[in-house]
N, C-alpha and C positions, 0 to 999 in steps of 0.2 A: 650384496649377498655374502655372508661368511660361510666359508666352507672348510671343513676340518677332515683330514684324512690321516690315517695311520698306516705305516709300512713297518712290517714285523723285518728286522735285521738279523742276520745271524751273527751270534757273538764272536768278537774277534776279525770278522771280515772288514768293517766298515770303521771309519775313525771321523765321524761328524763332529767333535768336540762338542759334546752337548751336556749340559747338567740335567740329570734324569727328572730332576724336580723344577726345573725352569728351561724348559725349551725354548724360551725367548731369546736365551742367551746363546745358541747355537752360533758359533761363529765361521764353520767351514761347510755350509751347507748353502746353496744357490737355488732358485726357482725362478722358473720362467717359461713361457710358451708350452704350457702343460707338462712340465719336466721337472723333476727334483734331482739335483746333482751332489752326489757325495764322494768323498775321496775313499779310497779304500785303505785300509790298514797298512802299514809299511811291512814288507815282505822280502823273502830273499829273491832276488832276480834270477833268471834263467839265462842260459847261454853263456859265452864268454864277454864279459864286458868289465870295463874298469870299474863300474859301479856295483856294487854287491847287494845293496838293499834299494827297492824301488816302491813306488805305490801307483795307484791309477784313480781314474775318475769313471763313474758308472752314474747310468741316469735310469730314472723309473717314472713311466707315465703315469700322469695324474688323473686325467680323464678317460 
């Protein structure tokens, strides 16, 4: 069964590295166990750290 889903992403919060017209070329998305994993966009870190820029990973449930 071929299933298609759409997730609306807020502009500037995530960085999936996808071409809008060729989503098959997405290089920074993982899918598995009913979840889609996306990196967040790089942003200023909080707290006192030697690293001033950071990003994270978020997941969305697909079923």
